[in-house]
C-alpha positions as CSV (number, residue, x, y, z in Angstrom):
1,X,-50.8,-111.1,-36.3
2,X,-53.1,-109.9,-33.6
3,X,-55.0,-112.7,-31.8
4,X,-58.8,-112.8,-32.4
5,X,-61.0,-111.2,-29.9
6,X,-62.9,-113.3,-27.4
7,X,-66.7,-113.0,-27.1
8,X,-66.3,-110.9,-23.9
9,X,-63.9,-108.5,-25.7
10,X,-66.3,-108.1,-28.6
11,X,-69.2,-107.5,-26.2
12,X,-67.2,-104.8,-24.4
13,X,-66.2,-103.3,-27.7
14,X,-69.9,-103.0,-28.6
15,X,-70.7,-101.4,-25.2
16,X,-67.9,-98.9,-25.4
17,X,-68.7,-97.9,-29.0
18,X,-72.4,-97.5,-28.2
19,X,-71.5,-95.5,-25.1
20,X,-69.5,-93.0,-27.2
21,X,-72.2,-92.8,-29.9
22,X,-75.1,-92.4,-27.4
23,X,-73.2,-89.8,-25.4
24,X,-72.6,-87.7,-28.5
25,X,-75.7,-88.3,-30.6
26,X,-78.4,-89.6,-28.3
27,X,-80.2,-92.9,-28.1
28,X,-82.9,-92.6,-30.7
29,X,-80.6,-90.9,-33.2
30,X,-78.1,-93.7,-33.0
31,X,-79.1,-96.7,-34.9
32,X,-77.9,-100.2,-34.4
33,X,-76.4,-100.3,-37.8
34,X,-74.1,-97.4,-36.9
35,X,-73.1,-99.2,-33.7
36,X,-72.3,-102.4,-35.6
37,X,-70.3,-100.5,-38.2
38,X,-68.3,-98.4,-35.7
39,X,-67.7,-101.4,-33.4
40,X,-66.6,-103.4,-36.4
41,X,-68.6,-106.5,-35.4
42,X,-70.9,-108.8,-37.3
43,X,-74.7,-108.2,-37.0
44,X,-75.0,-111.7,-35.5
45,X,-72.4,-110.8,-32.8
46,X,-74.5,-107.7,-31.9
47,X,-77.8,-109.6,-31.6
48,X,-76.3,-112.6,-29.8
49,X,-75.1,-110.1,-27.1
50,X,-77.9,-107.7,-27.3
51,X,-81.2,-109.0,-28.7
52,X,-82.7,-105.5,-28.6
53,X,-81.5,-101.9,-28.7
54,X,-83.0,-101.4,-25.2
55,X,-80.8,-104.3,-23.9
56,X,-77.8,-102.5,-25.3
57,X,-78.8,-99.2,-23.8
58,X,-79.3,-100.8,-20.4
59,X,-75.9,-102.3,-20.6
60,X,-74.3,-99.0,-21.6
61,X,-76.0,-97.3,-18.6
62,X,-74.7,-100.1,-16.3
63,X,-71.2,-99.7,-17.8
64,X,-71.3,-95.9,-17.2
65,X,-72.7,-96.3,-13.7
66,X,-69.9,-98.8,-12.8
67,X,-67.3,-96.4,-14.1
68,X,-68.8,-93.5,-12.2
69,X,-69.0,-95.5,-8.9
70,X,-65.4,-96.7,-9.3
71,X,-64.2,-93.2,-9.8
72,X,-66.0,-91.9,-6.8
73,X,-64.7,-94.9,-4.7
74,X,-61.1,-94.0,-5.5
75,X,-61.7,-90.3,-4.7
76,X,-63.4,-91.1,-1.4
77,X,-60.6,-93.3,-0.3
78,X,-58.3,-90.2,-0.3
79,X,-60.7,-88.2,1.9
80,X,-60.9,-88.7,5.7
81,X,-63.8,-86.6,6.8
82,X,-67.3,-86.7,5.5
83,X,-67.2,-83.1,4.4
84,X,-64.1,-83.9,2.4
85,X,-65.7,-87.0,0.8
86,X,-68.7,-84.8,-0.3
87,X,-66.2,-82.2,-1.5
88,X,-64.4,-84.8,-3.7
89,X,-67.7,-85.7,-5.3
90,X,-68.4,-82.1,-6.1
91,X,-64.8,-81.7,-7.4
92,X,-65.4,-84.7,-9.7
93,X,-68.4,-82.9,-11.2
94,X,-66.4,-79.7,-11.7
95,X,-63.7,-81.6,-13.6
96,X,-66.3,-83.5,-15.7
97,X,-68.0,-80.2,-16.7
98,X,-64.7,-79.0,-18.2
99,X,-63.9,-82.1,-20.1
100,X,-63.9,-81.8,-23.9
101,X,-66.2,-84.8,-24.2
102,X,-68.8,-83.4,-21.7
103,X,-72.3,-83.7,-23.3
104,X,-74.4,-83.6,-20.1
105,X,-75.7,-86.5,-18.1
106,X,-76.2,-89.7,-20.1
107,X,-78.7,-90.9,-17.6
108,X,-80.8,-87.7,-17.9
109,X,-80.7,-88.0,-21.7
110,X,-81.9,-91.6,-21.4
111,X,-84.7,-90.6,-19.1
112,X,-85.8,-87.9,-21.6
113,X,-85.9,-90.5,-24.3
114,X,-87.3,-93.5,-22.3
115,X,-89.3,-91.8,-19.5
116,X,-91.9,-94.6,-19.0
117,X,-91.8,-95.9,-15.5
118,X,-91.1,-99.6,-15.4
119,X,-89.2,-99.5,-18.7
120,X,-85.8,-101.2,-18.3
121,X,-84.0,-98.0,-19.4
122,X,-86.0,-96.0,-16.9
123,X,-85.1,-98.5,-14.2
124,X,-81.4,-98.3,-15.0
125,X,-81.5,-94.5,-14.7
126,X,-83.4,-94.7,-11.4
127,X,-80.8,-97.2,-10.1
128,X,-77.9,-94.8,-10.8
129,X,-79.6,-91.7,-9.3
130,X,-80.7,-93.7,-6.2
131,X,-77.1,-95.1,-5.9
132,X,-75.7,-91.6,-5.8
133,X,-78.2,-90.5,-3.2
134,X,-77.4,-93.6,-1.1
135,X,-73.7,-92.9,-1.4
136,X,-74.2,-89.4,-0.1
137,X,-76.6,-90.5,2.6
138,X,-74.1,-93.1,3.8
139,X,-71.4,-90.5,4.1
140,X,-73.7,-88.0,5.9
141,X,-75.0,-90.7,8.3
142,X,-71.8,-90.4,10.2
143,X,-72.3,-86.7,11.0
144,X,-76.0,-86.2,11.3
145,X,-79.2,-88.0,12.2
146,X,-80.6,-90.4,9.7
147,X,-83.6,-88.3,8.6
148,X,-81.4,-85.2,8.1
149,X,-78.8,-87.3,6.2
150,X,-81.5,-88.6,3.9
151,X,-82.9,-85.1,3.1
152,X,-79.5,-83.5,2.8
153,X,-78.4,-86.3,0.4
154,X,-81.5,-85.7,-1.7
155,X,-80.8,-81.9,-1.8
156,X,-77.2,-82.5,-2.9
157,X,-78.3,-84.8,-5.7
158,X,-80.8,-82.1,-6.9
159,X,-78.0,-79.5,-6.8
160,X,-75.7,-81.7,-8.8
161,X,-78.4,-82.5,-11.3
162,X,-79.2,-78.9,-11.8
163,X,-75.5,-78.0,-12.0
164,X,-75.1,-80.6,-14.7
165,X,-77.9,-79.1,-16.8
166,X,-76.4,-75.6,-16.3
167,X,-73.0,-76.9,-17.4
168,X,-74.5,-78.3,-20.5
169,X,-75.8,-74.7,-21.2
170,X,-72.2,-73.4,-20.7
171,X,-72.7,-72.2,-17.1
172,X,-70.8,-75.0,-15.3
173,X,-68.3,-72.8,-13.4
174,X,-71.0,-70.7,-11.8
175,X,-73.2,-73.7,-11.1
176,X,-70.4,-75.6,-9.4
177,X,-69.6,-72.6,-7.2
178,X,-73.2,-72.4,-6.2
179,X,-73.2,-76.1,-5.4
180,X,-70.1,-75.8,-3.2
181,X,-71.5,-72.8,-1.3
182,X,-74.9,-74.5,-0.8
183,X,-73.3,-77.8,0.3
184,X,-71.0,-75.9,2.7
185,X,-74.1,-74.1,4.2
186,X,-76.0,-77.4,4.5
187,X,-73.1,-79.0,6.4
188,X,-72.4,-75.9,8.5
189,X,-76.0,-75.7,9.5
190,X,-75.8,-79.2,11.0
191,X,-72.5,-78.4,12.8
192,X,-74.0,-75.3,14.3
């Protein structure tokens, strides 16, 4: 007989179930009743952990951000030079675009549905995008002046965001090629 789940395990089960549903169907289209049913938890368990749907969405975005950052951390550890580190991030996007469960950027979808500045969902999206930009800037700080690193990091984030949208439209391979060539040009410009 399996042992009963702890409160933390049930909470995580809710988050992972909601993540899969939100990713596939969107935030507004996925009701709490569906999350409860598919997570196989009691309504009281849901509301004890997440008093509102927005609380659940913010936690799902936090969960996704932590997974993304951990994946990039592991990839960056394998790369020695800043250009290689940036390349591993672009490679991650290329692999993501080809996954069977690729449905576009969860954060962009959240922003489209909860675009009000100051809303907790908006703030969670902003934190993820800012975190990616800071990661890139930190890598670039080692090879170019701070101001140049900041603007180059911003440009790379915009390239990746645009490529993600194009991948959602079925044009990911071309988009990622364009990202790679533009990033190479940006980095080569500084070396020259």
